[in-house]
Backbone bond lengths (Angstrom), bond angles and torsions (degrees), N, CA, C in turn:
res aa  C-N    CA-C-N  psi(-1)  N-CA   C-N-CA  omega(-1)  CA-C   N-CA-C  phi
1 M - - - 1.455 - - 1.523 108.72 -
2 A 1.316 117.52 124.57 1.465 122.62 -178.72 1.527 110.03 -78.84
3 A 1.314 115.07 145.12 1.463 120.54 177.17 1.523 109.37 -71.67
4 S 1.314 115.66 144.93 1.453 120.45 178.84 1.523 109.89 -72.68
5 P 1.328 117.87 137.96 1.463 120.16 177.66 1.533 112.10 -78.77
6 Y 1.327 116.68 -4.63 1.460 120.21 -178.78 1.511 109.52 -93.62
7 R 1.322 115.85 130.72 1.465 121.38 -178.85 1.510 108.67 -134.07
8 R 1.322 115.72 141.83 1.460 120.49 172.05 1.521 107.94 -77.08
9 F 1.298 117.01 148.09 1.454 122.23 177.64 1.522 110.41 -52.96
10 S 1.321 116.56 -42.07 1.466 121.47 -177.14 1.530 113.07 -64.56
11 S 1.329 118.10 -18.44 1.468 120.37 -178.75 1.534 112.86 -87.64
12 L 1.315 117.05 -6.28 1.461 121.00 -179.23 1.521 110.80 -82.73
13 C 1.316 116.53 153.64 1.462 120.18 176.91 1.538 108.99 -69.04
14 P 1.329 117.59 157.03 1.474 120.69 -177.10 1.531 114.04 -55.64
15 T 1.306 118.72 -35.29 1.468 120.96 179.91 1.526 110.73 -64.96
16 V 1.331 116.42 -45.11 1.462 120.65 179.55 1.526 109.59 -69.57
17 Q 1.327 117.89 -37.70 1.460 120.36 176.09 1.528 110.94 -57.39
18 A 1.321 117.39 -43.56 1.468 120.80 179.79 1.528 110.91 -61.76
19 L 1.324 117.02 -41.38 1.463 120.65 177.83 1.526 111.37 -64.72
20 V 1.329 116.76 -42.71 1.461 121.32 179.81 1.527 109.86 -63.89
21 I 1.317 117.89 -41.21 1.464 121.11 178.93 1.530 109.97 -60.86
22 R 1.330 117.00 -43.05 1.470 119.59 178.21 1.526 111.46 -62.42
23 L 1.324 117.16 -41.53 1.466 120.18 177.89 1.527 111.26 -64.41
24 I 1.314 116.71 -40.47 1.462 120.99 178.01 1.527 110.01 -64.55
25 Q 1.332 117.80 -42.56 1.462 121.18 176.77 1.526 110.82 -57.05
26 E 1.326 116.84 -46.90 1.459 121.14 -178.77 1.522 111.62 -61.95
27 E 1.324 116.50 -38.46 1.460 119.72 -177.80 1.520 112.83 -78.03
28 F 1.330 117.51 -40.40 1.460 120.35 -171.35 1.528 114.70 -93.96
29 T 1.318 119.81 -20.21 1.464 120.55 -179.65 1.533 112.05 -55.56
30 P 1.340 119.09 -45.65 1.472 118.05 179.00 1.537 113.60 -67.42
31 L 1.320 117.18 -18.80 1.464 120.86 -176.88 1.525 113.43 -90.31
32 L 1.330 116.87 -14.04 1.457 121.32 -176.27 1.527 110.09 -107.39
33 P 1.323 117.19 138.38 1.469 119.78 178.86 1.536 111.27 -80.25
34 L 1.325 116.29 71.92 1.461 121.06 -178.59 1.524 109.04 -84.67
35 S 1.325 116.84 131.19 1.464 120.30 -177.61 1.523 112.35 -87.59
36 A 1.307 117.75 -15.88 1.462 121.02 -178.41 1.525 109.20 -150.33
37 E 1.327 115.11 172.24 1.463 121.29 175.97 1.529 108.74 -65.00
38 V 1.307 116.79 125.14 1.460 121.88 -179.30 1.529 108.27 -91.72
39 P 1.331 117.03 129.20 1.470 119.60 179.86 1.537 111.93 -61.31
40 A 1.327 115.06 149.25 1.464 120.94 179.63 1.524 111.57 -57.71
41 A 1.327 117.03 -35.45 1.469 120.20 -179.82 1.528 111.53 -64.20
42 A 1.318 117.38 -34.78 1.467 120.70 178.26 1.524 110.57 -68.12
43 W 1.338 116.65 -40.88 1.463 119.96 176.12 1.523 110.28 -62.15
44 A 1.313 116.50 -45.81 1.466 120.94 -178.92 1.526 110.91 -59.69
45 R 1.326 116.64 -43.66 1.466 120.96 179.28 1.527 111.13 -63.78
46 A 1.336 116.82 -44.78 1.467 120.99 -178.03 1.525 111.58 -65.07
47 V 1.318 117.36 -42.51 1.470 120.17 179.31 1.528 109.91 -67.67
48 A 1.328 116.91 -40.06 1.470 119.79 178.40 1.526 110.96 -63.54
49 L 1.323 117.63 -38.20 1.472 120.73 177.55 1.529 111.02 -63.89
50 A 1.317 116.29 -41.73 1.470 120.13 179.90 1.529 110.95 -71.05
51 D 1.340 116.94 -33.53 1.464 123.51 -178.64 1.532 111.62 43.38
52 P 1.353 115.75 58.98 1.471 118.75 -175.67 1.518 113.07 -66.11
53 T 1.321 114.68 156.57 1.454 121.48 174.99 1.519 108.28 -87.78
54 L 1.322 115.30 134.66 1.452 121.72 -178.07 1.518 109.90 -120.54
55 L 1.307 115.65 150.34 1.455 121.71 171.17 1.513 104.92 -90.70
56 Y 1.328 117.33 115.91 1.460 123.46 -172.16 1.511 108.33 -123.60
57 C 1.324 116.33 105.35 1.458 121.21 -179.78 1.521 109.76 -120.90
58 T 1.317 116.80 141.05 1.461 120.59 179.53 1.522 112.09 -118.66
59 A 1.308 118.10 12.59 1.465 120.54 176.40 1.523 109.42 -68.40
60 Q 1.295 118.29 140.43 1.464 126.09 -179.98 1.527 111.61 47.20
61 E 1.317 118.65 -78.27 1.466 122.09 176.64 1.522 108.08 -117.71
62 P 1.338 117.59 135.44 1.467 119.44 179.38 1.530 111.56 -62.24
63 V 1.315 115.76 138.61 1.463 122.26 179.10 1.519 108.06 -133.46
64 I 1.319 115.17 129.59 1.463 120.66 174.11 1.516 106.83 -128.79
65 R 1.324 116.04 121.62 1.461 121.29 179.65 1.511 109.56 -134.31
66 L 1.297 115.63 147.93 1.450 121.81 174.64 1.523 108.13 -74.65
67 C 1.310 117.10 129.05 1.458 120.51 177.98 1.526 109.35 -65.86
68 P 1.318 117.65 137.60 1.466 120.07 -179.10 1.536 112.70 -54.11
69 E 1.323 116.21 -35.51 1.469 119.92 -179.29 1.531 111.77 -66.66
70 A 1.325 117.92 -25.43 1.465 121.79 -177.72 1.523 112.49 -90.39
71 Y 1.320 117.24 -13.80 1.460 121.59 -173.79 1.530 112.39 -58.36
72 E 1.320 116.98 -52.93 1.471 120.62 -176.92 1.522 111.59 -65.68
73 Q 1.324 117.36 -39.73 1.463 120.76 177.71 1.526 110.39 -61.58
74 L 1.318 116.78 -42.66 1.458 120.99 179.15 1.522 110.21 -65.41
75 R 1.336 117.74 -45.66 1.461 120.82 179.05 1.525 111.42 -58.88
76 T 1.316 116.81 -42.44 1.461 121.17 178.72 1.520 111.21 -63.37
77 C 1.321 116.93 -43.66 1.459 121.09 179.83 1.528 110.68 -65.45
78 L 1.328 117.52 -43.32 1.463 120.49 178.45 1.526 110.65 -63.17
79 Q 1.331 115.91 -41.02 1.470 120.50 177.69 1.528 110.09 -58.68
80 R 1.317 115.88 -47.50 1.462 120.75 -178.38 1.524 111.59 -66.37
81 E 1.300 117.35 -46.63 1.459 121.60 -173.20 1.528 114.50 -79.78
82 L 1.319 117.58 -33.40 1.458 120.51 -173.97 1.525 113.84 -101.57
83 V 1.319 116.98 -37.38 1.473 120.48 -175.66 1.511 110.81 -89.81
84 E 1.310 116.64 -52.79 1.459 120.27 -175.35 1.521 112.45 -71.95
85 A 1.335 118.33 -20.04 1.459 121.35 179.94 1.525 111.85 -82.25
86 E 1.343 117.69 -10.79 1.468 120.32 -178.50 1.521 111.67 -66.50
């Protein structure tokens, strides 16, 4: 039985979680109307709450991508946790 390439954010090791959070910050910061610099801890909390599903492959070169189905849920959670909480 082959392992599923889909992983929840919460199932990743802390080092990979930190990398994923940075990638999410880079992608979503321009999309969110943030009035100030958001602390890293707030991003970490918001991503952990959303616990998005990622496509995680380690063949040849490691690849981690946000599943299209999780994108909108993550954006909504980030909007609620980072923008509306300001």
